[in-house]
DSSP file (Angstrom, degrees, kcal/mol; ACC not computed):
  #  RESIDUE AA STRUCTURE BP1 BP2  ACC     N-H-->O    O-->H-N    N-H-->O    O-->H-N    TCO  KAPPA ALPHA  PHI   PSI    X-CA   Y-CA   Z-CA
    1    1 A M              0   0    0      0, 0.0     5,-0.1     0, 0.0     0, 0.0   0.000 360.0 360.0 360.0 147.8   71.2   93.5  110.3
    2    2 A E     >  -     0   0    0      1,-0.1     4,-1.4     3,-0.0     3,-0.3  -0.184 360.0-120.4 -61.5 153.9   71.6   94.6  113.9
    3    3 A Q  H  > S+     0   0    0      1,-0.2     4,-1.1     2,-0.2    -1,-0.1   0.849 111.3  61.5 -62.5 -34.8   73.7   97.6  114.7
    4    4 A Q  H  4 S+     0   0    0      1,-0.2    -1,-0.2     2,-0.2    -2,-0.0   0.856 113.2  33.9 -61.9 -37.0   76.0   95.5  116.9
    5    5 A T  H  > S+     0   0    0     -3,-0.3     4,-1.9     2,-0.1    -1,-0.2   0.612 102.8  76.2 -95.5 -13.4   77.0   93.3  113.9
    6    6 A Q  H  X S+     0   0    0     -4,-1.4     4,-2.3     2,-0.2     5,-0.2   0.929  95.6  48.1 -64.4 -44.6   76.9   96.0  111.3
    7    7 A R  H  X S+     0   0    0     -4,-1.1     4,-2.5     2,-0.2     5,-0.2   0.948 112.9  46.0 -64.3 -50.4   80.2   97.7  112.4
    8    8 A P  H  > S+     0   0    0      0, 0.0     4,-2.8     0, 0.0    -1,-0.2   0.873 112.6  52.8 -59.9 -34.5   82.2   94.4  112.6
    9    9 A L  H  X S+     0   0    0     -4,-1.9     4,-2.5     2,-0.2    -2,-0.2   0.908 109.0  48.5 -66.7 -41.0   80.8   93.4  109.2
   10   10 A E  H  X S+     0   0    0     -4,-2.3     4,-2.1     2,-0.2    -1,-0.2   0.917 114.1  46.6 -63.7 -42.3   81.9   96.7  107.7
   11   11 A E  H  X S+     0   0    0     -4,-2.5     4,-2.6     2,-0.2    -2,-0.2   0.902 110.8  52.7 -64.4 -40.7   85.4   96.2  109.2
   12   12 A F  H  X S+     0   0    0     -4,-2.8     4,-2.2     1,-0.2    -2,-0.2   0.919 109.3  49.1 -60.6 -44.1   85.4   92.6  108.0
   13   13 A T  H  X S+     0   0    0     -4,-2.5     4,-2.1     1,-0.2    -1,-0.2   0.898 111.1  50.1 -61.8 -41.8   84.6   93.8  104.4
   14   14 A T  H  X S+     0   0    0     -4,-2.1     4,-2.7     1,-0.2    -2,-0.2   0.900 109.4  51.0 -64.0 -41.3   87.4   96.5  104.6
   15   15 A V  H  X S+     0   0    0     -4,-2.6     4,-2.8     2,-0.2    -2,-0.2   0.901 108.2  51.9 -64.6 -40.3   89.9   93.9  105.8
   16   16 A I  H  X S+     0   0    0     -4,-2.2     4,-2.0     2,-0.2    -1,-0.2   0.918 111.4  47.5 -61.8 -42.7   89.0   91.6  102.9
   17   17 A K  H  X S+     0   0    0     -4,-2.1     4,-2.3     2,-0.2    -2,-0.2   0.923 112.7  48.9 -62.1 -44.3   89.5   94.5  100.5
   18   18 A D  H  X S+     0   0    0     -4,-2.7     4,-2.6     1,-0.2    -2,-0.2   0.884 109.4  52.3 -64.1 -39.0   92.9   95.3  102.2
   19   19 A L  H  X S+     0   0    0     -4,-2.8     4,-2.5     2,-0.2    -1,-0.2   0.899 109.4  50.2 -62.4 -40.2   93.9   91.6  102.0
   20   20 A T  H  X S+     0   0    0     -4,-2.0     4,-2.0     2,-0.2    -2,-0.2   0.924 111.6  47.3 -64.4 -45.2   93.2   91.6   98.3
   21   21 A I  H  X S+     0   0    0     -4,-2.3     4,-2.1     1,-0.2    -2,-0.2   0.920 113.8  47.9 -62.2 -43.9   95.2   94.8   97.7
   22   22 A L  H  X S+     0   0    0     -4,-2.6     4,-2.5     1,-0.2    -2,-0.2   0.884 108.5  53.9 -66.4 -38.9   98.1   93.4   99.7
   23   23 A A  H  X S+     0   0    0     -4,-2.5     4,-2.3     1,-0.2    -1,-0.2   0.888 108.7  50.5 -62.2 -38.2   98.0   90.1   97.9
   24   24 A K  H  X S+     0   0    0     -4,-2.0     4,-2.6     2,-0.2    -2,-0.2   0.907 109.0  51.1 -65.6 -41.0   98.3   92.0   94.6
   25   25 A Q  H  X S+     0   0    0     -4,-2.1     4,-2.0     2,-0.2    -2,-0.2   0.916 111.6  46.9 -62.3 -42.7  101.2   94.0   95.9
   26   26 A I  H  X S+     0   0    0     -4,-2.5     4,-2.5     2,-0.2    -1,-0.2   0.900 111.3  52.1 -65.7 -39.9  103.0   90.8   96.9
   27   27 A T  H  X S+     0   0    0     -4,-2.3     4,-2.6     1,-0.2    -2,-0.2   0.920 108.5  50.5 -61.0 -44.2  102.2   89.2   93.6
   28   28 A D  H  X S+     0   0    0     -4,-2.6     4,-2.3     1,-0.2    -1,-0.2   0.887 110.6  49.6 -62.1 -38.9  103.7   92.2   91.8
   29   29 A L  H  X S+     0   0    0     -4,-2.0     4,-2.6     2,-0.2    -2,-0.2   0.900 110.0  50.7 -66.5 -40.4  106.8   91.9   93.9
   30   30 A E  H  X S+     0   0    0     -4,-2.5     4,-2.5     2,-0.2    -2,-0.2   0.919 111.2  48.8 -61.8 -43.3  107.1   88.2   93.1
   31   31 A D  H  X S+     0   0    0     -4,-2.6     4,-2.4     2,-0.2    -2,-0.2   0.910 111.6  49.4 -62.0 -42.1  106.7   89.0   89.4
   32   32 A A  H  X S+     0   0    0     -4,-2.3     4,-2.8     2,-0.2    -2,-0.2   0.897 110.6  50.3 -65.1 -40.2  109.4   91.7   89.7
   33   33 A K  H  X S+     0   0    0     -4,-2.6     4,-2.6     2,-0.2     5,-0.2   0.928 110.9  49.1 -62.3 -44.9  111.7   89.3   91.5
   34   34 A A  H  X S+     0   0    0     -4,-2.5     4,-2.5     2,-0.2    -2,-0.2   0.918 113.1  47.0 -61.5 -43.6  111.2   86.7   88.8
   35   35 A L  H  X S+     0   0    0     -4,-2.4     4,-2.0     2,-0.2    -2,-0.2   0.931 112.4  49.1 -64.8 -45.9  111.9   89.2   86.1
   36   36 A A  H  <>S+     0   0    0     -4,-2.8     5,-3.3     1,-0.2    -2,-0.2   0.912 113.9  46.5 -60.8 -42.5  115.0   90.6   87.8
   37   37 A A  H ><5S+     0   0    0     -4,-2.6     3,-1.3     3,-0.2    -1,-0.2   0.910 112.0  49.7 -67.4 -41.1  116.4   87.0   88.3
   38   38 A S  H 3<5S+     0   0    0     -4,-2.5    -1,-0.2     1,-0.3    -2,-0.2   0.810 113.3  46.7 -69.3 -27.5  115.7   86.0   84.8
   39   39 A E  T 3<5S-     0   0    0     -4,-2.0    -1,-0.3    -5,-0.2    -2,-0.2   0.321 114.5-118.6 -92.9   7.7  117.4   89.1   83.4
   40   40 A R  T < 5 +     0   0    0     -3,-1.3     2,-0.7     1,-0.2    -3,-0.2   0.840  69.0 140.3  58.3  36.6  120.3   88.5   85.8
   41   41 A R    > < +     0   0    0     -5,-3.3     3,-1.9    -6,-0.2     4,-0.4  -0.530  14.8 158.8-103.5  62.4  119.7   91.8   87.6
   42   42 A H  G >>  +     0   0    0     -2,-0.7     3,-1.1     1,-0.3     4,-0.6   0.710  59.1  73.9 -63.5 -23.7  120.5   90.3   90.9
   43   43 A Q  G 34 S+     0   0    0      1,-0.3     4,-0.4    -3,-0.2    -1,-0.3   0.730  94.0  55.2 -63.8 -21.0  121.2   93.7   92.5
   44   44 A L  G <> S+     0   0    0     -3,-1.9     4,-1.8     1,-0.2     3,-0.3   0.704  88.4  78.5 -82.9 -20.3  117.5   94.4   92.5
   45   45 A L  H <> S+     0   0    0     -3,-1.1     4,-2.8    -4,-0.4     5,-0.2   0.872  85.6  57.3 -61.4 -41.4  116.5   91.3   94.4
   46   46 A D  H  X S+     0   0    0     -4,-0.6     4,-2.3     1,-0.2    -1,-0.2   0.913 107.8  47.9 -59.1 -44.1  117.5   92.6   97.9
   47   47 A G  H  > S+     0   0    0     -4,-0.4     4,-2.1    -3,-0.3    -1,-0.2   0.906 112.9  48.4 -62.5 -42.6  115.1   95.6   97.6
   48   48 A Y  H  X S+     0   0    0     -4,-1.8     4,-2.4     1,-0.2    -2,-0.2   0.909 111.2  50.3 -64.3 -41.1  112.3   93.4   96.4
   49   49 A I  H  X S+     0   0    0     -4,-2.8     4,-2.3     2,-0.2    -2,-0.2   0.897 109.5  50.7 -66.0 -40.2  112.8   90.9   99.2
   50   50 A Q  H  X S+     0   0    0     -4,-2.3     4,-1.8    -5,-0.2    -1,-0.2   0.922 112.5  46.2 -63.9 -43.5  112.8   93.7  101.8
   51   51 A R  H  X S+     0   0    0     -4,-2.1     4,-2.1     1,-0.2    -2,-0.2   0.889 111.6  52.8 -65.0 -38.1  109.6   95.2  100.5
   52   52 A E  H  X S+     0   0    0     -4,-2.4     4,-2.3     1,-0.2    -2,-0.2   0.895 106.3  52.8 -64.7 -40.0  108.1   91.7  100.3
   53   53 A Q  H  X S+     0   0    0     -4,-2.3     4,-2.1     2,-0.2    -1,-0.2   0.899 108.5  50.5 -62.3 -40.5  109.0   91.0  104.0
   54   54 A A  H  X S+     0   0    0     -4,-1.8     4,-2.0     1,-0.2    -1,-0.2   0.909 110.9  49.3 -63.1 -41.6  107.2   94.3  105.0
   55   55 A C  H  X S+     0   0    0     -4,-2.1     4,-2.6     1,-0.2    -2,-0.2   0.886 108.4  53.2 -64.6 -38.7  104.1   93.2  103.1
   56   56 A I  H  X S+     0   0    0     -4,-2.3     4,-2.3     2,-0.2    -1,-0.2   0.894 108.0  50.3 -65.9 -39.6  104.1   89.8  104.7
   57   57 A L  H  X S+     0   0    0     -4,-2.1     4,-2.0     2,-0.2    -1,-0.2   0.920 112.2  47.4 -62.0 -43.1  104.2   91.4  108.1
   58   58 A K  H  X S+     0   0    0     -4,-2.0     4,-2.5     1,-0.2    -2,-0.2   0.893 109.4  54.5 -63.9 -39.7  101.3   93.6  107.2
   59   59 A L  H  X S+     0   0    0     -4,-2.6     4,-2.5     1,-0.2    -2,-0.2   0.910 106.4  51.2 -60.7 -43.7   99.5   90.5  105.8
   60   60 A R  H  X S+     0   0    0     -4,-2.3     4,-2.4     2,-0.2    -1,-0.2   0.920 110.3  49.4 -60.6 -43.8   99.9   88.7  109.1
   61   61 A G  H  X S+     0   0    0     -4,-2.0     4,-2.1     1,-0.2    -2,-0.2   0.919 112.0  47.6 -62.2 -44.1   98.4   91.6  111.0
   62   62 A L  H  X S+     0   0    0     -4,-2.5     4,-2.7     2,-0.2    -1,-0.2   0.892 110.8  51.9 -63.8 -39.2   95.5   91.9  108.6
   63   63 A E  H  X S+     0   0    0     -4,-2.5     4,-2.3     2,-0.2    -2,-0.2   0.906 109.1  49.6 -65.5 -41.1   94.9   88.1  108.9
   64   64 A Q  H  X S+     0   0    0     -4,-2.4     4,-2.2     2,-0.2    -1,-0.2   0.904 111.9  49.0 -62.9 -40.3   94.8   88.3  112.7
   65   65 A H  H  X S+     0   0    0     -4,-2.1     4,-2.4     2,-0.2    -2,-0.2   0.900 109.8  51.8 -64.9 -41.3   92.4   91.2  112.5
   66   66 A R  H  X S+     0   0    0     -4,-2.7     4,-2.6     1,-0.2    -2,-0.2   0.912 109.2  50.5 -61.3 -41.9   90.2   89.3  110.1
   67   67 A I  H  X S+     0   0    0     -4,-2.3     4,-2.2     2,-0.2    -2,-0.2   0.917 110.4  49.0 -63.6 -43.6   90.2   86.3  112.5
   68   68 A R  H  X S+     0   0    0     -4,-2.2     4,-2.2     1,-0.2    -1,-0.2   0.917 113.0  47.4 -61.9 -43.0   89.2   88.5  115.4
   69   69 A L  H  X S+     0   0    0     -4,-2.4     4,-1.7     2,-0.2    -2,-0.2   0.900 109.9  52.6 -65.7 -40.2   86.4   90.1  113.4
   70   70 A A  H  <>S+     0   0    0     -4,-2.6     5,-3.8     1,-0.2     4,-0.3   0.901 109.9  49.4 -61.8 -40.1   85.2   86.7  112.2
   71   71 A E  H ><5S+     0   0    0     -4,-2.2     3,-1.3     3,-0.2     5,-0.2   0.918 108.5  52.6 -63.9 -42.5   85.0   85.5  115.8
   72   72 A A  H 3<5S+     0   0    0     -4,-2.2    -1,-0.2     1,-0.3    -2,-0.2   0.816 111.0  48.0 -62.7 -30.0   83.1   88.7  116.8
   73   73 A L  T 3<5S-     0   0    0     -4,-1.7    -1,-0.3    -5,-0.1    -2,-0.2   0.445 120.7-108.6 -89.8  -0.8   80.6   87.9  114.0
   74   74 A G  T < 5S+     0   0    0     -3,-1.3    -3,-0.2    -4,-0.3    -2,-0.1   0.757  84.6 122.5  81.5  24.9   80.3   84.2  115.1
   75   75 A W    > < +     0   0    0     -5,-3.8     3,-2.0    -6,-0.2    -4,-0.2  -0.100  34.6 169.3-110.6  34.4   82.2   82.9  112.1
   76   76 A N  T 3  S-     0   0    0      1,-0.3    -8,-0.0    -6,-0.3    -9,-0.0  -0.241  73.4 -15.5 -52.1 125.8   84.9   81.0  113.9
   77   77 A S  T 3  S+     0   0    0      1,-0.2     2,-0.3   -10,-0.1    -1,-0.3   0.701  97.4 146.1  50.7  29.2   86.9   78.9  111.5
   78   78 A L    <   -     0   0    0     -3,-2.0    -1,-0.2     1,-0.1     2,-0.1  -0.693  47.7-122.1 -90.2 147.8   84.3   79.1  108.8
   79   79 A T     >  -     0   0    0     -2,-0.3     4,-2.3     1,-0.1     5,-0.2  -0.357  30.7-104.8 -75.7 166.3   85.2   79.1  105.1
   80   80 A F  H  > S+     0   0    0      1,-0.2     4,-2.5     2,-0.2     5,-0.2   0.904 123.6  53.5 -59.7 -40.5   84.2   82.0  102.9
   81   81 A R  H  > S+     0   0    0      1,-0.2     4,-1.7     2,-0.2    -1,-0.2   0.910 109.5  47.9 -61.0 -42.7   81.5   79.7  101.4
   82   82 A Q  H  > S+     0   0    0      2,-0.2     4,-1.4     1,-0.2    -1,-0.2   0.869 109.7  53.1 -67.4 -36.4   80.1   78.9  104.8
   83   83 A I  H  X S+     0   0    0     -4,-2.3     4,-1.3     1,-0.2     3,-0.4   0.931 107.7  51.2 -62.5 -44.8   80.1   82.6  105.8
   84   84 A L  H  < S+     0   0    0     -4,-2.5     3,-0.3     1,-0.2    -1,-0.2   0.873 107.7  53.0 -60.7 -37.1   78.1   83.4  102.7
   85   85 A E  H  < S+     0   0    0     -4,-1.7    -1,-0.2     1,-0.2    -2,-0.2   0.816 109.6  48.7 -68.2 -29.9   75.6   80.7  103.6
   86   86 A K  H  < S+     0   0    0     -4,-1.4    -1,-0.2    -3,-0.4    -2,-0.2   0.694  98.0  87.1 -82.1 -19.6   75.1   82.2  107.1
   87   87 A M  S  < S-     0   0    0     -4,-1.3    -3,-0.0    -3,-0.3     0, 0.0  -0.414  91.1 -97.1 -81.4 154.2   74.6   85.7  105.8
   88   88 A P     >  -     0   0    0      0, 0.0     4,-2.6     0, 0.0     3,-0.4  -0.416  42.4-109.9 -61.8 147.6   71.3   87.3  104.8
   89   89 A P  H  > S+     0   0    0      0, 0.0     4,-2.3     0, 0.0     5,-0.2   0.839 115.2  54.2 -52.4 -40.4   71.0   87.1  101.0
   90   90 A Q  H  > S+     0   0    0      1,-0.2     4,-1.1     2,-0.2    -3,-0.0   0.930 114.1  40.1 -62.7 -45.8   71.4   90.9  100.4
   91   91 A E  H  > S+     0   0    0     -3,-0.4     4,-1.9     1,-0.2     5,-0.2   0.856 111.9  57.4 -71.7 -34.6   74.7   91.0  102.3
   92   92 A S  H  X S+     0   0    0     -4,-2.6     4,-2.1     1,-0.2    -2,-0.2   0.905 104.7  51.9 -61.1 -41.9   75.9   87.8  100.8
   93   93 A K  H  < S+     0   0    0     -4,-2.3    -1,-0.2    -5,-0.2    -2,-0.2   0.823 111.3  47.4 -65.5 -30.9   75.5   89.2   97.3
   94   94 A S  H  < S+     0   0    0     -4,-1.1     4,-0.3    -5,-0.2    -1,-0.2   0.810 118.1  38.6 -82.0 -28.5   77.5   92.3   98.2
   95   95 A I  H  X S+     0   0    0     -4,-1.9     4,-1.9     1,-0.1     3,-0.5   0.713  96.9  78.0 -95.8 -21.2   80.4   90.4   99.9
   96   96 A E  H  X S+     0   0    0     -4,-2.1     4,-2.5     1,-0.2     5,-0.2   0.901  91.5  53.3 -57.6 -44.0   80.7   87.4   97.6
   97   97 A P  H  > S+     0   0    0      0, 0.0     4,-2.4     0, 0.0    -1,-0.2   0.863 107.2  53.6 -60.1 -32.6   82.5   89.3   94.8
   98   98 A L  H  > S+     0   0    0     -3,-0.5     4,-2.5    -4,-0.3    -2,-0.2   0.921 109.4  47.4 -65.9 -43.2   85.1   90.4   97.4
   99   99 A F  H  X S+     0   0    0     -4,-1.9     4,-2.6     2,-0.2    -1,-0.2   0.916 113.0  48.8 -62.8 -42.8   85.7   86.8   98.4
  100  100 A L  H  X S+     0   0    0     -4,-2.5     4,-2.5     2,-0.2    -2,-0.2   0.900 111.6  49.0 -65.1 -40.6   86.0   85.7   94.8
  101  101 A E  H  X S+     0   0    0     -4,-2.4     4,-2.5    -5,-0.2    -1,-0.2   0.915 112.2  48.4 -65.4 -42.3   88.4   88.6   94.0
  102  102 A L  H  X S+     0   0    0     -4,-2.5     4,-2.5     2,-0.2    -2,-0.2   0.925 111.9  49.6 -62.7 -44.5   90.6   87.7   97.1
  103  103 A K  H  X S+     0   0    0     -4,-2.6     4,-2.1     1,-0.2    -2,-0.2   0.922 112.0  48.2 -60.5 -44.8   90.6   84.0   96.1
  104  104 A S  H  X S+     0   0    0     -4,-2.5     4,-2.3     1,-0.2    -1,-0.2   0.911 112.6  48.1 -61.8 -43.9   91.6   84.8   92.6
  105  105 A Q  H  X S+     0   0    0     -4,-2.5     4,-2.4     1,-0.2    -1,-0.2   0.878 110.4  51.5 -67.8 -37.2   94.4   87.2   93.8
  106  106 A L  H  X S+     0   0    0     -4,-2.5     4,-2.2     2,-0.2    -1,-0.2   0.884 109.9  49.8 -66.4 -38.1   95.7   84.6   96.2
  107  107 A N  H  X S+     0   0    0     -4,-2.1     4,-2.1     2,-0.2    -2,-0.2   0.921 111.9  48.2 -64.4 -43.2   95.8   82.0   93.5
  108  108 A R  H  X S+     0   0    0     -4,-2.3     4,-2.4     1,-0.2    -2,-0.2   0.895 110.3  52.1 -63.2 -40.1   97.7   84.4   91.2
  109  109 A M  H  X S+     0   0    0     -4,-2.4     4,-2.4     1,-0.2    -1,-0.2   0.903 108.4  50.9 -63.3 -41.1  100.1   85.2   94.1
  110  110 A Q  H  X S+     0   0    0     -4,-2.2     4,-2.1     2,-0.2    -1,-0.2   0.903 111.0  48.0 -64.4 -41.1  100.8   81.5   94.6
  111  111 A Q  H  X S+     0   0    0     -4,-2.1     4,-2.3     2,-0.2    -2,-0.2   0.904 112.1  49.4 -65.4 -41.3  101.6   81.0   90.9
  112  112 A A  H  X S+     0   0    0     -4,-2.4     4,-2.6     2,-0.2     5,-0.2   0.895 110.1  51.5 -65.4 -39.4  103.9   84.0   90.9
  113  113 A R  H  X S+     0   0    0     -4,-2.4     4,-2.5     2,-0.2    -2,-0.2   0.916 110.2  48.7 -63.2 -43.3  105.7   82.8   94.0
  114  114 A K  H  X S+     0   0    0     -4,-2.1     4,-2.3     2,-0.2    -2,-0.2   0.910 112.3  48.7 -63.5 -41.9  106.2   79.4   92.4
  115  115 A A  H  X S+     0   0    0     -4,-2.3     4,-2.3     2,-0.2    -2,-0.2   0.932 113.0  46.7 -64.2 -45.5  107.5   80.9   89.2
  116  116 A A  H  X S+     0   0    0     -4,-2.6     4,-2.5     1,-0.2    -2,-0.2   0.909 111.8  51.7 -63.0 -41.7  109.9   83.3   91.0
  117  117 A E  H  X S+     0   0    0     -4,-2.5     4,-2.2    -5,-0.2    -1,-0.2   0.905 109.7  49.3 -62.1 -42.0  111.1   80.4   93.2
  118  118 A Q  H  X S+     0   0    0     -4,-2.3     4,-2.0     2,-0.2    -1,-0.2   0.917 111.9  47.7 -64.8 -43.7  111.9   78.2   90.1
  119  119 A I  H  X S+     0   0    0     -4,-2.3     4,-2.3     1,-0.2    -2,-0.2   0.902 111.3  51.4 -64.8 -40.1  113.8   81.0   88.4
  120  120 A M  H  X S+     0   0    0     -4,-2.5     4,-2.6     1,-0.2    -1,-0.2   0.898 107.7  52.6 -64.2 -39.4  115.8   81.7   91.6
  121  121 A K  H  X S+     0   0    0     -4,-2.2     4,-2.3     2,-0.2    -1,-0.2   0.904 108.9  50.3 -62.1 -40.8  116.7   78.0   91.9
  122  122 A V  H  X S+     0   0    0     -4,-2.0     4,-2.4     2,-0.2    -2,-0.2   0.927 111.2  48.4 -62.4 -44.5  117.9   78.0   88.3
  123  123 A R  H  X S+     0   0    0     -4,-2.3     4,-2.3     2,-0.2    -2,-0.2   0.902 110.5  50.8 -64.3 -40.8  120.1   81.1   89.0
  124  124 A I  H  X S+     0   0    0     -4,-2.6     4,-2.5     1,-0.2    -1,-0.2   0.906 109.8  51.0 -62.5 -40.9  121.5   79.5   92.2
  125  125 A H  H  X S+     0   0    0     -4,-2.3     4,-2.4     1,-0.2    -2,-0.2   0.922 108.7  51.2 -62.0 -43.3  122.3   76.4   90.2
  126  126 A E  H  X S+     0   0    0     -4,-2.4     4,-2.3     1,-0.2    -2,-0.2   0.898 110.3  49.2 -60.9 -40.2  124.1   78.6   87.6
  127  127 A I  H  X S+     0   0    0     -4,-2.3     4,-2.4     2,-0.2    -1,-0.2   0.915 110.4  50.6 -65.2 -42.5  126.1   80.3   90.3
  128  128 A N  H  X S+     0   0    0     -4,-2.5     4,-2.6     1,-0.2    -2,-0.2   0.887 110.0  50.4 -61.6 -38.9  127.0   76.9   91.8
  129  129 A V  H  X S+     0   0    0     -4,-2.4     4,-2.7     2,-0.2     5,-0.2   0.928 110.2  49.5 -64.4 -44.8  128.2   75.7   88.4
  130  130 A A  H  X S+     0   0    0     -4,-2.3     4,-1.9     1,-0.2    -2,-0.2   0.906 113.1  46.9 -62.3 -41.2  130.3   78.8   87.9
  131  131 A I  H  X S+     0   0    0     -4,-2.4     4,-2.0     2,-0.2     6,-0.2   0.924 112.2  50.2 -65.1 -44.4  131.9   78.3   91.4
  132  132 A A  H  <>S+     0   0    0     -4,-2.6     5,-4.4     1,-0.2     4,-0.4   0.903 110.5  49.5 -62.5 -41.3  132.5   74.6   90.7
  133  133 A Q  H ><5S+     0   0    0     -4,-2.7     3,-0.8     3,-0.2    -1,-0.2   0.890 110.9  50.2 -65.5 -37.7  134.2   75.3   87.4
  134  134 A K  H 3<5S+     0   0    0     -4,-1.9    -1,-0.2     1,-0.2    -2,-0.2   0.846 115.0  43.1 -67.7 -33.8  136.4   77.9   89.0
  135  135 A E  T 3<5S-     0   0    0     -4,-2.0    -1,-0.2    -5,-0.1    -2,-0.2   0.336 121.0-104.9 -95.3   6.4  137.4   75.5   91.7
  136  136 A G  T < 5 +     0   0    0     -3,-0.8    -3,-0.2    -4,-0.4    -4,-0.1   0.736  69.0 151.1  79.9  22.8  137.9   72.6   89.4
  137  137 A G      < -     0   0    0     -5,-4.4     2,-0.2    -6,-0.2    10,-0.2  -0.110  25.5-159.8 -76.6-179.7  134.7   70.8   90.4
  138  138 A S  E     -A  146   0A   0      8,-2.7     8,-4.4    10,-0.4     2,-0.3  -0.759  20.3 -91.3-144.9-170.6  132.6   68.5   88.2
  139  139 A Y  E     -A  145   0A   0      6,-0.3     6,-0.2    -2,-0.2     2,-0.1  -0.840  29.0-133.0-111.0 150.5  129.1   67.1   87.9
  140  140 A D    >   -     0   0    0      4,-2.4     3,-1.7    -2,-0.3     6,-0.1  -0.308  44.3 -85.6 -87.6-175.7  127.9   63.8   89.2
  141  141 A T  T 3  S+     0   0    0      1,-0.3    -1,-0.1     2,-0.1    -2,-0.0   0.660 128.3  54.2 -68.5 -14.9  125.8   61.3   87.1
  142  142 A E  T 3  S-     0   0    0      2,-0.1    -1,-0.3     3,-0.0     3,-0.1   0.350 120.8-103.1 -99.6   5.1  122.6   63.2   88.0
  143  143 A G  S <  S+     0   0    0     -3,-1.7     2,-0.2     1,-0.3    -2,-0.1   0.550  74.5 141.0  87.3   7.6  123.8   66.6   86.8
  144  144 A N        -     0   0    0      1,-0.1    -4,-2.4   -15,-0.0     2,-0.3  -0.563  59.3-104.1 -82.5 149.6  124.4   68.0   90.3
  145  145 A V  E     -A  139   0A   0     -6,-0.2     2,-0.6    -2,-0.2    -6,-0.3  -0.563  28.5-160.9 -75.0 130.8  127.5   70.1   90.9
  146  146 A N  E     -A  138   0A   0     -8,-4.4    -8,-2.7    -2,-0.3    -1,-0.0  -0.939   5.6-172.6-112.3 107.2  130.3   68.3   92.7
  147  147 A V        +     0   0    0     -2,-0.6    -1,-0.1   -10,-0.2    -8,-0.1   0.608  57.8  94.1 -81.5  -9.7  132.6   71.0   94.1
  148  148 A S  S    S-     0   0    0      1,-0.1   -10,-0.4   -10,-0.1     3,-0.1  -0.497  94.8 -86.4 -75.8 154.9  135.2   68.5   95.3
  149  149 A P        -     0   0    0      0, 0.0   -12,-0.2     0, 0.0    -1,-0.1  -0.208  57.6 -85.3 -59.1 150.9  138.0   67.9   92.8
  150  150 A P    >>  -     0   0    0      0, 0.0     3,-1.0     0, 0.0     4,-0.6  -0.164  39.9-110.8 -55.6 153.1  137.4   65.3   90.2
  151  151 A H  G >4 S+     0   0    0      1,-0.3     3,-1.2     2,-0.2     4,-0.4   0.856 117.4  55.3 -56.4 -39.6  138.2   61.7   91.3
  152  152 A A  G >4 S+     0   0    0      1,-0.3     3,-1.1     2,-0.2    -1,-0.3   0.795  97.8  63.8 -66.8 -27.5  141.2   61.5   88.9
  153  153 A A  G <4 S+     0   0    0     -3,-1.0    -1,-0.3     1,-0.2    -2,-0.2   0.690  93.3  63.4 -70.7 -16.3  142.7   64.6   90.5
  154  154 A K  G << S+     0   0    0     -3,-1.2    -1,-0.2    -4,-0.6    -2,-0.2   0.656  82.3  98.1 -81.4 -16.3  143.0   62.7   93.8
  155  155 A L    <   -     0   0    0     -3,-1.1     2,-0.3    -4,-0.4    -3,-0.0  -0.473  62.3-155.2 -72.4 143.2  145.4   60.2   92.3
  156  156 A K        -     0   0    0     -2,-0.2     2,-0.6     0, 0.0    -2,-0.1  -0.850  26.9 -97.6-117.7 155.1  149.1   60.9   92.9
  157  157 A N        +     0   0    0     -2,-0.3     2,-0.4     2,-0.0    -2,-0.0  -0.583  54.8 167.5 -69.4 118.3  152.1   59.9   91.0
  158  158 A T        -     0   0    0     -2,-0.6     2,-0.4     0, 0.0    -3,-0.0  -0.968  31.6-128.7-132.5 150.8  153.4   56.9   92.7
  159  159 A Y              0   0    0     -2,-0.4    -2,-0.0     1,-0.1     0, 0.0  -0.808 360.0 360.0 -99.1 140.4  156.0   54.4   91.7
  160  160 A I              0   0    0     -2,-0.4    -1,-0.1     0, 0.0     0, 0.0   0.402 360.0 360.0-101.9 360.0  155.2   50.7   91.8
């Protein structure tokens, strides 16, 4: 490969590795959030969320850098599969495992995010139920918390 494209390709490879590492870190934070929420250790969530936000900012920066490098290499808006097809076979063989690892880690991150989100929704529902019970609320026919007083409580003693 030409010297002009060798440097951007090396940087591109480094960015793919960094994206994979960062995706794993975010996945680990999602798993930790899910565990903390399921164990009702809500005091830990704020710290996890702050670290996750920092990782997401870093992820955006890396993604922008990856896009610039892809443009420099002539891979504008190509998928990883299309990039591999455009590369010489030797380089394709060396970078394909990186793409597969990144894809796998991103899939794992998405599953962890969904799991954490579901557990958090359950915990929020439990908190809403506790608040509703404290304030004399009830449930509607679909099991949703109704924080307004029960319908019968709105009736007043009146003489006919």
